[in-house]
VEXDREN-2710 file (C-alpha; in Angstrom, 1 decimal):
% VEXDREN-2710
k/r/px/py/pz
1/MET/91.0/126.3/135.1
2/GLY/93.6/127.0/137.7
3/GLN/92.6/127.0/141.3
4/LEU/90.1/124.2/142.2
5/LYS/86.7/124.6/143.8
6/VAL/88.0/122.7/146.8
7/PRO/91.5/121.3/147.5
8/LEU/91.9/117.6/146.8
9/TYR/93.6/115.4/149.4
10/ILE/94.8/112.0/148.5
11/LEU/93.5/109.5/151.0
12/GLY/94.6/106.3/149.3
13/ALA/96.5/105.0/146.4
14/GLY/96.8/101.8/144.3
15/ALA/98.9/100.7/141.4
16/VAL/99.9/97.7/139.4
17/THR/102.8/98.1/136.9
18/ALA/105.7/96.0/135.5
19/ALA/107.8/97.5/138.2
20/GLY/105.6/96.5/141.1
21/LEU/102.2/94.8/141.7
22/THR/101.1/97.3/144.4
23/ALA/101.6/101.0/144.8
24/PRO/104.3/100.7/147.5
25/GLN/106.2/98.1/145.4
26/THR/105.9/100.4/142.3
27/CYS/107.1/103.5/144.1
28/ALA/110.0/101.6/145.8
29/ALA/111.1/100.4/142.3
30/ILE/110.9/103.9/140.8
31/ARG/112.8/105.4/143.8
32/ALA/115.5/102.7/143.5
33/GLY/115.8/102.9/139.7
34/VAL/114.7/99.3/139.3
35/THR/113.0/98.5/136.0
36/GLY/110.4/96.0/135.0
37/PHE/111.8/95.7/131.5
38/SER/112.2/92.5/129.5
39/MET/113.1/91.5/126.0
40/GLU/110.4/89.8/123.9
41/THR/110.4/88.2/120.5
42/LEU/107.6/89.5/118.3
43/SER/105.4/87.6/115.9
44/ASP/105.1/90.7/113.6
45/PRO/107.6/91.2/112.2
46/PHE/108.4/87.6/113.0
47/GLY/111.5/87.2/115.0
48/ALA/112.1/90.8/115.9
49/GLU/113.0/91.6/119.5
50/GLN/111.6/94.5/121.5
51/THR/112.1/95.7/125.0
52/VAL/108.8/96.0/126.8
53/ALA/107.5/96.5/130.4
54/ARG/105.0/93.7/130.7
55/ILE/103.2/92.9/134.0
56/PRO/103.8/89.3/135.1
57/ALA/100.4/87.5/135.5
58/ASN/98.7/84.2/135.1
59/TRP/97.5/83.6/131.6
60/ARG/93.9/83.2/132.8
61/LEU/93.9/87.0/133.5
62/LYS/94.9/87.7/129.9
63/ARG/92.3/85.6/128.0
64/ASP/91.5/88.7/126.0
65/ALA/92.8/92.3/125.9
66/GLY/89.5/93.7/127.3
67/GLN/89.4/91.5/130.3
68/TRP/93.0/92.2/131.0
69/LEU/92.4/95.9/131.3
70/VAL/89.3/95.3/133.5
71/ASN/91.4/93.1/135.8
72/LEU/94.2/95.6/136.0
73/ALA/91.9/98.6/136.7
74/ALA/89.9/96.6/139.4
75/ARG/93.1/95.6/141.2
76/ALA/94.4/99.2/141.4
77/ILE/91.0/100.6/142.5
78/ARG/90.5/98.0/145.2
79/GLU/94.0/98.7/146.6
80/ALA/93.3/102.4/146.7
81/VAL/89.9/101.9/148.4
82/GLN/91.5/99.6/151.0
83/ASP/94.3/102.1/151.6
84/ALA/91.8/104.9/152.1
85/ALA/89.6/102.8/154.4
86/GLN/92.4/102.8/156.9
87/THR/91.7/106.5/157.6
88/GLY/88.0/105.9/158.4
89/ALA/84.6/104.8/157.0
90/PHE/84.5/104.5/153.2
91/PRO/81.0/104.3/151.7
92/THR/81.5/103.5/148.0
93/GLU/77.9/104.5/147.2
94/ARG/79.1/108.1/148.0
95/THR/82.2/107.7/145.8
96/ALA/82.5/108.4/142.1
97/LEU/85.0/106.7/139.8
98/PHE/86.6/108.8/137.1
99/ILE/88.8/106.7/134.8
100/THR/90.8/107.2/131.6
101/PRO/91.0/104.0/129.4
102/PRO/93.1/103.8/126.2
103/GLU/92.3/106.5/123.7
104/SER/89.7/105.6/121.1
105/HIS/91.9/106.7/118.1
106/ARG/94.4/103.9/118.8
107/GLY/92.0/101.1/117.9
108/HIS/93.1/99.2/121.1
109/PRO/92.5/95.4/120.8
110/ALA/90.6/95.6/124.1
111/TYR/87.7/97.3/122.3
112/GLN/87.3/94.2/120.1
113/HIS/86.0/92.4/123.3
114/VAL/84.4/95.2/125.2
115/ALA/83.0/98.4/123.7
116/PRO/84.5/101.7/125.0
117/GLN/81.2/102.7/126.4
118/ALA/80.8/99.3/128.2
119/LEU/84.3/99.3/129.7
120/LEU/83.3/101.4/132.7
121/GLU/80.5/99.1/133.6
122/ALA/82.8/96.1/133.3
123/ILE/85.3/97.7/135.7
124/LEU/82.6/98.6/138.2
125/ALA/81.3/95.0/138.1
126/ALA/84.8/93.6/138.6
127/CYS/85.4/95.9/141.6
128/GLU/82.3/94.4/143.3
129/MET/81.5/97.8/144.8
130/GLN/78.5/100.1/144.4
131/PHE/79.9/103.4/143.1
132/HIS/77.9/106.7/142.6
133/LEU/76.0/107.2/139.3
134/SER/78.2/110.2/138.4
135/SER/81.1/107.8/137.7
136/ARG/82.5/108.2/134.2
137/ALA/85.2/107.1/131.7
138/ILE/86.9/109.9/129.7
139/ASP/88.7/109.6/126.4
140/GLY/91.8/111.7/125.9
141/GLY/94.7/109.8/127.4
142/ALA/96.9/110.7/130.4
143/ALA/96.6/114.5/130.2
144/ALA/92.8/114.1/130.2
145/GLY/93.1/112.1/133.4
146/LEU/94.9/115.0/135.2
147/GLY/92.3/117.4/133.7
148/LEU/89.6/115.4/135.5
149/LEU/90.8/116.8/138.8
150/ALA/88.8/120.0/138.0
151/GLN/85.7/118.0/137.5
152/ALA/86.3/116.0/140.7
153/SER/86.8/119.2/142.7
154/ALA/83.5/120.7/141.3
155/LEU/81.6/117.5/142.1
156/LEU/83.0/117.3/145.6
157/ALA/82.2/121.0/146.2
158/GLN/78.5/120.4/145.4
159/GLY/78.4/117.7/148.1
160/THR/77.0/115.2/145.6
161/VAL/79.7/112.7/146.6
162/ASP/82.2/112.4/149.5
163/GLN/85.1/111.0/147.5
164/VAL/86.3/110.7/143.9
165/ILE/88.6/107.9/142.7
166/LEU/90.8/109.1/139.8
167/ALA/92.1/106.1/137.9
168/GLY/93.7/105.2/134.6
169/VAL/94.4/101.9/132.8
170/ASP/96.3/101.1/129.7
171/SER/98.5/98.6/127.9
172/LEU/100.7/99.3/125.0
173/VAL/102.1/95.8/125.0
174/ASN/99.8/94.5/122.2
175/PRO/100.3/93.9/118.5
176/THR/98.2/96.9/117.4
177/ASP/100.1/99.5/119.5
178/LEU/103.5/97.9/118.8
179/SER/102.9/98.0/115.1
180/ARG/101.7/101.6/115.2
181/LEU/104.7/102.8/117.3
182/ALA/107.2/100.8/115.2
183/THR/105.8/102.3/111.9
184/ALA/106.3/105.8/113.4
185/ASN/109.8/104.8/114.6
186/ARG/108.9/105.6/118.2
187/LEU/110.0/102.4/119.9
188/ALA/113.4/102.2/121.7
189/GLY/115.8/99.8/120.1
190/GLY/119.0/99.3/118.3
191/GLY/118.0/101.7/115.6
192/ASN/116.5/104.3/117.9
193/SER/118.1/105.1/121.3
194/GLN/115.6/107.9/121.9
195/GLY/112.4/105.9/121.8
196/LEU/109.8/104.7/124.3
197/ILE/109.5/101.3/126.0
198/PRO/105.9/100.2/125.8
199/GLY/104.4/99.3/129.2
200/GLU/101.1/98.6/130.8
201/ALA/99.6/99.7/134.1
202/ALA/96.7/100.7/136.2
203/ALA/96.8/103.3/138.9
204/ALA/94.2/105.0/141.2
205/VAL/94.1/107.6/143.9
206/VAL/91.2/108.4/146.3
207/LEU/90.5/112.1/146.4
208/SER/88.6/114.0/149.2
209/PRO/88.0/117.7/150.0
210/ARG/89.0/116.9/153.6
211/ALA/92.4/116.1/154.9
212/PRO/92.8/112.6/156.4
213/GLY/92.4/112.3/160.1
214/THR/95.8/110.8/160.6
215/PRO/99.2/112.6/161.2
216/ARG/100.8/110.8/158.3
217/PRO/101.5/113.4/155.5
218/THR/99.8/113.2/152.2
219/CYS/99.2/115.4/149.2
220/ALA/97.0/118.4/148.7
221/ILE/96.3/119.1/145.0
222/LEU/95.9/122.9/144.8
223/ALA/95.4/123.7/141.1
224/VAL/95.2/122.1/137.7
225/ALA/95.2/123.5/134.1
226/SER/95.1/122.1/130.6
227/ALA/95.9/123.4/127.1
228/ARG/96.1/121.8/123.7
229/GLU/99.3/121.7/121.6
230/GLU/98.9/122.2/117.9
231/ASN/102.1/120.3/117.0
232/SER/101.6/117.0/118.7
233/VAL/103.7/113.9/118.3
234/LEU/101.2/112.8/115.7
235/SER/101.7/115.9/113.5
236/GLU/104.4/117.0/111.1
237/GLY/105.8/119.9/113.0
238/PHE/107.7/120.0/116.3
239/SER/106.2/121.3/119.5
240/GLN/107.4/124.6/120.9
241/GLY/106.0/123.8/124.3
242/ARG/103.4/126.5/124.2
243/ALA/100.5/124.4/125.5
244/MET/102.5/122.9/128.4
245/LEU/103.8/126.4/129.3
246/THR/100.3/127.7/129.4
247/ALA/99.2/124.9/131.6
248/LEU/102.1/125.3/134.0
249/GLN/101.6/129.1/134.3
250/GLU/97.9/128.6/135.1
251/ALA/98.4/125.8/137.5
252/SER/101.1/127.8/139.4
253/ARG/98.7/130.7/140.2
254/THR/96.9/129.2/143.2
255/GLY/96.9/132.1/145.7
256/GLU/98.3/129.8/148.4
257/VAL/101.4/128.9/146.5
258/ASP/101.8/131.7/143.9
259/GLY/104.4/131.1/141.2
260/GLU/107.1/128.7/140.0
261/PRO/109.7/129.7/142.7
262/PHE/107.8/127.5/145.1
263/VAL/108.1/124.4/142.9
264/ASP/110.7/122.0/144.3
265/PHE/110.5/119.1/141.9
266/VAL/108.7/117.7/138.9
267/ILE/106.8/114.5/138.2
268/SER/106.5/113.9/134.5
269/ASN/105.3/111.2/132.1
270/SER/108.2/111.8/129.7
271/ASN/109.0/108.5/128.2
272/GLY/112.4/108.8/126.6
273/GLU/111.2/109.9/123.1
274/ARG/113.1/112.7/121.3
275/TYR/109.9/114.6/120.8
276/ALA/109.1/114.6/124.5
277/ALA/112.6/115.6/125.5
278/TRP/112.7/118.6/123.2
279/GLU/109.4/119.8/124.3
280/SER/110.3/119.5/128.0
281/MET/113.7/121.3/127.5
282/ILE/112.0/124.2/125.7
283/THR/109.1/124.4/128.2
284/ARG/111.2/124.2/131.4
285/ALA/113.7/126.9/130.2
286/ARG/110.7/129.2/129.8
287/PHE/108.8/128.4/132.9
288/TYR/111.4/127.7/135.7
289/ARG/113.1/131.0/135.7
290/SER/114.1/131.3/139.3
291/ARG/117.6/130.4/140.2
292/ARG/118.0/126.8/141.4
293/GLU/121.0/124.5/141.4
294/ARG/118.8/121.8/139.8
295/THR/115.2/120.8/139.4
296/PRO/114.7/117.2/140.5
297/ALA/112.4/115.2/138.3
298/ALA/110.7/111.8/138.7
299/MET/109.8/109.9/135.6
300/PRO/107.9/106.7/136.3
301/ALA/108.4/105.5/132.7
302/MET/112.1/104.9/133.5
303/SER/110.9/101.9/135.6
304/ALA/107.4/101.1/134.4
305/GLY/107.7/102.0/130.7
306/GLU/105.2/104.1/128.8
307/THR/101.9/103.6/130.7
308/GLY/99.7/105.6/128.4
309/SER/96.4/106.6/130.0
310/ALA/97.4/105.4/133.4
311/ALA/100.3/107.9/133.6
312/ALA/98.4/110.8/135.3
313/ALA/97.1/108.7/138.2
314/LEU/100.5/107.0/138.5
315/ALA/102.2/110.4/138.8
316/LEU/99.9/111.3/141.7
317/VAL/100.6/107.9/143.3
318/VAL/104.3/108.7/143.2
319/ALA/103.8/112.2/144.6
320/ARG/101.8/110.9/147.5
321/ASP/104.3/108.2/148.3
322/ALA/107.2/110.7/148.2
323/PHE/105.5/113.0/150.6
324/ALA/104.2/110.3/152.9
325/HIS/107.6/108.6/153.3
326/GLY/109.7/111.8/153.5
327/TYR/111.9/111.3/150.5
328/ALA/110.4/114.1/148.4
329/PRO/113.1/116.7/147.5
330/GLY/110.9/119.6/148.8
331/ARG/107.4/120.6/149.7
332/VAL/105.8/121.4/146.4
333/ALA/105.7/119.3/143.2
334/MET/104.4/120.0/139.7
335/ALA/102.9/117.2/137.7
336/GLU/103.5/117.6/134.0
337/ILE/101.4/115.2/131.8
338/ALA/101.2/115.0/128.0
339/SER/98.9/113.0/125.7
340/ASP/99.8/111.9/122.2
341/ASP/96.9/113.9/120.7
342/GLY/98.3/117.2/122.0
343/LEU/96.5/117.7/125.3
344/ARG/98.8/119.0/128.0
345/SER/97.9/119.2/131.7
346/ALA/99.7/120.4/134.8
347/ALA/98.8/120.2/138.5
348/MET/100.5/121.8/141.6
349/VAL/100.7/119.5/144.5
350/ARG/102.0/120.1/148.0
351/THR/102.6/118.1/151.1
352/THR/100.1/118.5/154.0
353/ALA/103.0/118.5/156.5
354/ALA/104.3/121.8/155.2
355/ALA/101.1/123.8/154.6
356/ALA/101.8/126.3/157.4
357/GLN/105.4/126.9/156.2
358/LEU/104.8/127.5/152.5
359/GLN/104.5/131.3/152.6
360/ALA/107.4/131.6/154.9
361/GLY/109.6/129.4/152.7
END
C-alpha cells in the first residue's frame, strides 16, 4: 500500500457515541475529557456490575440488536452527508458507501435478526438515499475500515464515483460480547484496572479526491498501509508490534511528507487494555525516533469506550474536527488502528491549511 492513487479530502463527518449524539458533540467531549460511562447491573452473571459506554436512546430504536446497528449507522451517515452538502451539490447516486460492521467471528446478536450480507442493504434503506452499486460492507473490524481508504482512493481515481463514505458501526454493549470479554478477563473493573470499557458507536466521513471549495481547513489523507500481527489479543503470545511498525513505516513514506519526523500527533483506538498498551509502547519506541519533547495522542475510547468496528471512522472524524477548529497540536497526524484478529492499519493525515508549509517545516 502506502501512497494513495489520489489524496482523500474529508468533506463531511458524522458520529453518534455515548459521549455525544453528533460529531461536534462527540469531538467536544473527547477534547474536554468528558466520558459517556455509566454503571450497569448485568443479568449474566446476575447482579454483577460493569462500567459501559451506552448511547442513550428511546427503547423503540433498540427493539432488536440488528435494528439498533442499522439506526446508528444511518444516523451517522445522514449527518456526514448533510455536513458535506454544505460545501456544494451532493449526488448520492455518485457516492459509494464503504462500511465495517461487527466482525463475523464474534457472533454478534445483531446477526440473529439481520444476516451479515443483508446488513448493508438494511442500512442503505434506512438512509433513504440512492447510493452507488459499488457500495460494500467489509469484515475485519476497525483496522479493515482504515484499510478501505486504499480501495476508496482507487475507486475515485477511476472516476466511477465522485465521493466515498467511509463508515463503521458496532456495539459491544450486549450479552454475547460482554460474556466473551469477561471470560478473557478483558473488561475494566475492580479485578482488572487495565481492561476495556465496552461501548457502541457509529461514525462516518465523506471522502473526495478534491479539496472542499471553502476556506475552512479539513484533512487530506495522504497514505495508508496495513499488516497482520501474528500474536493478536486472541492468541497465546504477546505482540512485539511488528505489524503496526510495518504499517507505520509504509504509511509515512508518501513523498509529500516523508518520514516520521513530520508526525506531530497520534490518533489511536487504544482502549486501556494491557495488551494494547504494551504493543503501543514497543511500537512507538521503534518508530518515533526523532527527538521530541512529547508525542500528543488522542484516544477516543477514553470518552466513548471501545467502539469496535466504528473506531477507524471515528478517528478520522476526530482528526478532521481538530484541524477544522484549530486545536490540533500540529499539522500532521498518524492514525493507528488495531483489530482484535491481528490486522493493523496506519494512515498519515495532514491539515489542508498547512499543505504549502510542510516541506519547509
